[in-house]
Every structure is written in C-alpha cells, then in structure tokens.
TITOR-247438 format. One line per 2 residues: number of its first residue (from 0); for each residue x, z, y of C-alpha. Coordinates in Angstrom, 3 decimals. Example, Ala and Ser with C-alpha at 12.3 -4.5 7.8 and 13.67 -1.06 7.14 Angstrom:
<nodes>
0> 12.300/7.800/-4.500; 13.670/7.140/-1.060
</nodes>
This chain:
<nodes>
0> -58.486/3.311/31.235; -58.339/1.670/27.790
2> -61.400/3.065/25.932; -61.744/2.978/22.238
4> -65.081/3.898/20.529; -65.516/6.860/22.950
6> -64.388/6.843/26.567; -63.801/9.996/28.648
8> -65.052/9.645/32.175; -63.176/11.756/34.838
10> -64.847/13.261/37.825; -64.741/10.094/40.081
12> -65.964/7.968/37.210; -68.981/10.250/36.775
14> -69.627/10.196/40.494; -69.543/6.386/40.562
16> -71.901/6.264/37.668; -74.219/8.644/39.364
18> -74.154/6.515/42.577; -74.891/3.410/40.461
20> -77.849/5.292/38.922; -79.272/5.700/42.392
22> -78.686/2.041/43.464; -77.140/-0.202/40.905
24> -76.838/-2.967/43.427; -75.067/-1.023/46.119
26> -71.897/-2.536/47.663; -68.668/-0.740/46.729
28> -68.217/0.025/50.288; -71.509/1.900/50.425
30> -70.704/3.707/47.210; -67.346/4.725/48.635
32> -68.827/5.996/51.896; -71.425/8.141/50.036
34> -68.750/9.539/47.691; -66.248/9.955/50.608
36> -63.636/8.060/48.615; -61.374/5.027/49.472
38> -63.336/1.824/48.955; -60.434/0.197/47.059
40> -60.329/3.070/44.476; -64.145/3.103/44.053
42> -64.164/-0.660/43.602; -61.395/-0.726/41.159
44> -62.691/2.091/39.044; -66.277/0.753/39.288
46> -65.346/-2.741/38.215; -63.235/-1.403/35.402
48> -66.258/0.688/34.064; -68.423/-2.448/34.182
50> -65.850/-4.815/32.614; -65.180/-2.440/29.739
52> -68.906/-2.139/29.081; -68.817/1.614/29.654
54> -71.442/1.200/32.330; -74.097/-1.454/32.500
56> -76.401/-1.813/35.312; -79.635/-3.486/34.204
58> -82.993/-3.390/36.044; -86.202/-5.129/35.263
60> -89.217/-5.161/37.669; -92.355/-3.782/36.210
62> -95.291/-4.106/38.794; -97.373/-1.235/37.472
64> -94.521/1.195/36.483; -91.957/0.618/39.160
66> -88.569/-0.227/37.670; -87.635/-0.102/34.091
68> -84.091/0.846/33.466; -82.247/-0.135/30.240
70> -79.633/2.522/29.239; -76.720/2.033/26.790
72> -75.178/5.368/25.889; -72.313/6.463/23.695
74> -73.515/7.737/20.220; -75.304/11.050/20.445
76> -75.627/10.900/24.313; -79.023/9.348/24.489
78> -80.800/12.775/24.647; -78.514/13.944/27.387
80> -79.222/10.884/29.423; -82.945/10.952/28.842
82> -83.053/14.642/29.852; -81.184/13.914/33.122
84> -83.498/11.149/33.947; -86.538/13.251/33.138
86> -85.494/15.945/35.605; -85.521/13.409/38.446
88> -88.522/13.666/40.725; -88.765/9.791/40.943
90> -88.835/9.406/37.137; -92.501/8.670/35.814
92> -91.504/8.712/32.077; -88.520/8.413/29.667
94> -88.683/6.990/26.214; -85.823/6.951/23.707
96> -85.461/3.814/21.590; -83.646/2.630/18.486
98> -81.502/-0.509/18.752; -79.368/-2.036/21.565
100> -81.217/-0.025/24.371; -80.723/3.736/23.944
102> -83.524/4.517/26.282; -85.949/3.369/28.937
104> -87.036/5.175/32.079
</nodes>
C-alpha cells in the first residue's frame, strides 16, 4: 500500500475503516463476517492500515459523555469526518480541534 503524505483508500479499506468506527476493538473475524470478506484479507488490510498510521483506533471512557473518540485525519479531511460523525444517531457532539487530534466526538 506504500502511502506517502496522502494515502488513497480503496473500497475494502473504507469498509474496514467503517467497521472499526463502529467497534474499534472487534476481532478481524467479526469484521470479515460483517463485511462478507475473507478474514485473511480483512486482517491483512486492517493491520496494514493500522501499521502505516493511516488508521488509529483510540477510545477514552468519559462517564458523563459516553465515549470520546480521537480522530487523526488527512489534511483537509477533518470537516468531512466531523460531518459524517455528526450525522450518526448515536453521536451527541462533534468538535474540531487544532493539533495532533483533528476532532473529538
């Protein structure tokens, strides 16, 4: 996959990212079953996305707000990610930040 400054995700990569957004701790076998893809392919692709830093799964428990999710986005994609999260029924709030974290939801 060899990503430089910007990495292009194909359809399977985006589906894996979507599954991790729902449950960042899901086993690759579960993600593969949900996506109806071979577990070996999902595990290989998912591990590569994580190893390259293209995707980071970070969760911090917040007792009064549910879960706080730290996002790291490609430059210029913070607003797109924030709007996608804001459209979810289970999202209470979305804030864009400056610095290492591109947003919090």
